[in-house]
C-alpha positions as CSV (number, residue, x, y, z in Angstrom):
1,M,-8.0,-18.8,27.0
2,E,-4.9,-16.6,27.3
3,Y,-2.9,-15.6,24.3
4,T,0.8,-16.2,24.2
5,K,3.2,-13.3,23.7
6,D,3.9,-14.5,20.2
7,Q,0.2,-14.6,19.3
8,L,-0.2,-11.1,20.7
9,N,2.7,-10.0,18.5
10,Y,0.9,-11.4,15.5
11,F,-2.3,-9.5,16.4
12,R,-0.3,-6.3,16.8
13,I,1.4,-6.7,13.4
14,C,-2.0,-7.3,11.8
15,Y,-3.1,-3.9,13.2
16,I,0.1,-2.4,11.7
17,I,-0.7,-3.9,8.3
18,N,-4.0,-1.9,8.4
19,C,-1.9,1.2,9.1
20,I,0.2,0.3,6.1
21,A,-2.9,0.2,3.9
22,E,-3.9,3.7,5.1
23,G,-0.4,5.0,4.6
24,L,-0.4,3.7,1.0
25,R,-3.8,5.4,0.4
26,Q,-2.3,8.7,1.6
27,F,0.8,8.2,-0.5
28,F,-1.2,7.3,-3.7
29,K,-3.3,10.4,-3.4
30,R,-0.3,12.6,-2.8
31,E,1.5,11.2,-5.8
32,W,-1.5,11.5,-8.0
33,D,-2.0,15.1,-7.0
34,S,1.7,15.8,-7.5
35,H,1.7,14.5,-11.1
36,F,-1.9,14.9,-12.3
37,K,-3.6,17.7,-10.3
38,V,-3.1,20.2,-13.1
39,S,-4.0,18.0,-16.1
40,L,-6.6,15.6,-14.6
41,G,-7.6,17.2,-11.3
42,K,-7.0,16.5,-7.7
43,W,-7.7,13.0,-6.5
44,E,-11.0,13.2,-4.7
45,D,-12.1,9.6,-5.1
46,T,-14.6,10.4,-7.8
47,A,-15.7,8.2,-10.6
48,Q,-13.9,10.6,-13.0
49,N,-10.6,10.2,-11.0
50,R,-10.9,6.4,-11.2
51,Q,-11.7,6.5,-14.9
52,D,-8.7,8.8,-15.5
53,F,-6.4,6.4,-13.7
54,Y,-7.8,3.5,-15.7
55,N,-7.5,5.3,-19.0
56,N,-3.9,6.2,-18.1
57,Q,-2.8,2.6,-18.0
58,S,-0.9,0.8,-20.7
59,K,-3.0,-1.4,-23.0
60,K,-0.1,-3.9,-23.4
61,P,-1.0,-7.6,-23.0
62,S,1.2,-7.7,-19.9
63,Y,-1.3,-5.5,-18.2
64,R,-4.1,-8.1,-18.6
65,R,-2.8,-9.9,-15.6
66,N,-3.6,-6.8,-13.6
67,R,-7.2,-6.5,-14.8
68,V,-8.6,-7.6,-11.5
69,H,-6.8,-4.7,-9.7
70,L,-7.8,-2.3,-12.5
71,R,-11.4,-3.4,-12.2
72,I,-11.4,-2.8,-8.4
73,I,-9.7,0.5,-8.9
74,K,-12.1,1.6,-11.6
75,K,-15.2,0.7,-9.5
76,G,-14.2,1.5,-5.9
77,K,-13.0,4.3,-3.8
78,T,-9.4,4.1,-2.4
79,E,-10.9,3.1,1.0
80,E,-12.1,-0.1,-0.6
81,W,-8.7,-0.9,-2.2
82,D,-6.8,-3.6,-0.3
83,C,-3.0,-3.7,0.0
84,S,-2.6,-5.7,-3.3
85,C,-4.5,-3.0,-5.2
86,L,-2.6,-0.2,-3.5
87,F,0.7,-1.9,-4.3
88,F,-0.3,-2.3,-7.9
89,A,-1.4,1.3,-8.2
90,I,1.8,2.6,-6.7
91,L,4.5,0.2,-7.9
92,F,3.2,-1.2,-11.2
93,S,0.7,1.3,-12.7
94,Y,1.8,3.4,-15.6
95,S,0.4,6.5,-13.8
96,I,2.4,6.3,-10.5
97,G,4.8,3.4,-10.8
98,S,6.6,4.9,-13.7
99,T,7.2,8.2,-11.8
100,I,8.5,7.2,-8.4
101,S,12.2,7.3,-7.5
102,K,14.3,4.2,-6.7
103,T,14.4,5.1,-3.0
104,T,10.6,5.5,-2.9
105,R,10.2,2.2,-4.8
106,K,12.4,0.4,-2.3
107,D,10.4,1.8,0.7
108,I,7.1,0.7,-0.9
109,E,8.7,-2.7,-1.7
110,D,9.8,-3.0,1.9
111,L,6.2,-2.4,3.0
112,R,5.0,-5.0,0.5
113,Q,7.4,-7.5,1.7
114,V,6.3,-7.1,5.3
115,R,2.7,-7.4,4.3
116,N,3.4,-10.5,2.2
117,D,5.5,-12.1,5.0
118,I,2.6,-11.7,7.4
119,A,-0.1,-12.7,4.9
120,H,1.7,-16.0,4.2
121,I,2.6,-16.9,7.8
122,S,1.6,-20.5,8.5
123,E,0.9,-20.0,12.1
124,A,-0.6,-16.9,13.8
125,T,2.5,-16.2,15.9
126,L,5.5,-13.8,15.7
127,T,8.5,-13.8,18.0
128,D,9.6,-10.6,19.6
129,T,12.6,-10.4,17.2
130,Q,10.4,-11.0,14.2
131,F,7.9,-8.4,15.4
132,Q,10.6,-5.8,16.1
133,N,12.2,-6.4,12.7
134,H,8.9,-5.9,10.9
135,V,8.0,-2.8,12.9
136,G,11.5,-1.3,12.2
137,I,11.0,-1.8,8.5
138,V,7.6,-0.2,8.6
139,L,8.7,2.7,10.7
140,N,11.7,3.4,8.4
141,A,9.6,3.2,5.3
142,F,6.9,5.5,6.8
143,K,9.5,8.1,7.8
144,S,11.1,8.0,4.4
145,L,7.8,8.4,2.7
146,S,6.8,11.2,5.0
147,L,3.8,9.3,6.3
148,P,2.5,9.7,9.9
149,I,3.7,7.1,12.3
150,S,1.4,8.1,15.2
151,D,-1.3,5.6,14.2
152,I,1.2,2.7,14.3
153,F,1.6,3.2,18.1
154,P,-1.6,4.7,19.4
C-alpha cells in the first residue's frame, strides 16, 4: 500500500506535534526557573518541584475542572505530560499562566490551536496548503518563544 501525499502530510504534522510537546516542556521549565528559581528552586523534575507547582495553584472551585491535569502534573515528570497538561500548566495555571505576556500567550494559543486542529481531524489527511499553514504557525510561534526549530525539520 502506498500512502498519498495528503496522508504523508498528516504523518509529518503528527511528528511536528511531538516537537510542539517538547518545545512546551522546554518553555515551561524556562518560565518556572525565571519566576521561581530563587524562591522554590530550579525545575529539575523532582517530586518537590511538582508539589511546589501543585501548592501554588488556586484553590477556587473553577480549578476543580483541571484536577485531572493537576493530578498528572503532581505525579509525573514533564516528559510524561501530554500537550493538554502542558497547555494547562503554561496557559491556565496560576504559577505560569498568570505571568506570561499577551504575545507569549498568543504564541502558545497558536500552538494549541494547531494541536487541536490535528487532534480533531476526521480523516488522516492534510493538503499541502493545510500542512504549510500549520507548519508556518508552528515555526512563527517557536521563533517568537525562542525555541529551537532544528528538530521540526531534521
